[in-house]
C-alpha positions in Angstrom: -19.6 -19.7 59.0 -20.9 -23.0 60.2 -22.5 -21.3 63.2 -24.4 -18.9 60.9 -25.5 -21.7 58.6 -26.7 -23.8 61.6 -28.5 -20.8 63.0 -30.3 -20.1 59.7 -31.2 -23.8 59.4 -32.7 -23.8 62.9 -34.7 -20.6 62.1 -35.9 -22.2 58.8 -37.0 -25.4 60.6 -38.8 -23.3 63.3 -40.7 -21.4 60.6 -41.7 -24.7 58.9 -42.7 -26.1 62.2 -44.9 -23.1 63.1 -46.4 -23.3 59.6 -47.4 -26.9 60.2 -48.8 -26.0 63.5 -50.9 -23.3 62.0 -52.2 -25.7 59.3 -53.1 -28.2 62.0 -54.8 -25.6 64.1 -56.8 -24.2 61.1 -59.4 -27.0 61.4 -59.7 -26.5 65.2 -60.2 -22.7 64.6 -62.7 -23.2 61.8 -64.9 -26.0 63.1 -65.9 -24.6 66.6 -66.7 -21.2 65.0 -68.8 -22.6 62.3 -72.0 -20.9 63.7 -70.4 -17.5 63.2 -69.7 -17.3 59.5 -67.8 -14.0 59.5 -65.5 -15.2 62.3 -64.6 -18.3 60.2 -63.7 -16.1 57.2 -61.7 -13.8 59.5 -59.7 -16.7 61.0 -59.0 -18.2 57.6 -57.8 -14.8 56.4 -55.6 -14.4 59.4 -54.2 -17.8 58.9 -53.5 -17.2 55.2 -51.8 -13.9 56.1 -49.6 -15.7 58.6 -48.8 -18.4 56.1 -47.8 -15.8 53.5 -45.6 -14.1 56.1 -43.9 -17.4 57.0 -43.3 -18.2 53.3 -41.9 -14.8 52.7 -39.5 -15.1 55.6 -38.4 -18.6 54.6 -37.8 -17.4 51.1 -35.8 -14.4 52.4 -33.6 -16.8 54.5 -33.1 -19.1 51.5 -32.1 -16.2 49.3 -29.7 -14.8 51.9 -28.1 -18.2 52.2 -27.7 -18.4 48.4 -26.2 -14.9 48.4 -23.8 -15.8 51.2 -22.6 -18.9 49.3 -22.2 -16.9 46.1 -20.2 -14.2 48.0 -17.9 -16.8 49.6 -17.4 -18.4 46.2 -16.4 -15.0 44.7 -14.0 -14.3 47.6 -12.4 -17.7 47.1 -11.9 -17.1 43.4 -10.5 -13.6 44.1 -8.0 -15.1 46.6 -7.0 -17.8 44.1 -6.5 -15.2 41.3 -4.4 -12.8 43.5 -2.2 -15.6 44.8 -1.7 -17.0 41.2 -0.5 -13.5 40.0 1.6 -12.9 43.1 3.4 -16.2 42.7 4.1 -15.5 39.0 5.4 -12.0 39.8 7.6 -13.4 42.6 9.2 -16.0 40.3 9.6 -13.5 37.5 11.5 -11.2 39.7 13.6 -14.1 41.1 14.4 -15.3 37.6 15.5 -11.8 36.5 17.6 -11.4 39.7 19.3 -14.7 39.2 19.8 -14.1 35.5 21.5 -10.8 36.3 23.8 -12.4 38.8 24.6 -15.1 36.3 25.5 -12.6 33.6 27.6 -10.6 36.1 29.5 -13.8 37.1 30.0 -14.8 33.5 31.4 -11.4 32.7 33.8 -11.6 35.7 34.9 -15.1 34.7 35.2 -14.4 31.0 39.0 -14.1 31.3 39.4 -17.3 33.3 39.7 -20.8 31.8 36.8 -22.4 29.9 36.3 -25.2 32.5 35.3 -22.6 35.1 32.6 -21.2 32.8 31.3 -24.7 32.1 31.1 -25.2 35.9 29.1 -21.9 36.2 26.7 -23.0 33.5 26.1 -26.3 35.3 25.6 -24.5 38.6 23.2 -22.1 36.9 21.2 -25.0 35.4 21.0 -26.7 38.8 19.8 -23.4 40.2 17.0 -23.1 37.6 16.1 -26.7 38.3 15.6 -26.0 42.0 13.7 -22.8 41.2 11.3 -24.7 39.0 10.9 -27.4 41.7 10.2 -24.7 44.3 7.6 -23.1 42.0 5.7 -26.4 41.5 5.8 -27.1 45.3 4.5 -23.6 46.0 1.7 -24.0 43.4 0.7 -27.3 45.2 0.8 -25.6 48.6 -1.4 -22.7 47.4 -4.0 -25.0 45.9 -4.0 -27.2 49.0 -4.5 -24.1 51.2 -7.3 -22.7 49.0 -9.1 -26.1 48.9 -8.9 -26.6 52.6 
């Protein structure tokens, strides 16, 4: 990406440089040919045509650079959106899975003493805490990766 941008910048600078050279040469081309009036008009027309071609090519490069920037911005937004939805889907499935396991364990331990079920609730709450902590850490990592 940096190589393409530096190459486009170099081409743009070369085109501006050749345009400046043509502007400096215009007086050298016009003054010696002053005795031939039609040659002077022809040289000015040729220089104007070259100047228009250079302006058109510079505008084309600037427009392509803007399009490339806009395309990269859209790709980055798309990656951010897809990762956001994938992380939410992953944590939704994880929550459903752990909730199902907790319900199964609670059904199995329903006949055992009450203190065991309290212990299971505490373990389940600690598990939810660690899931939420992991969710926040993954959000931070995704945003850091997308910003880098």
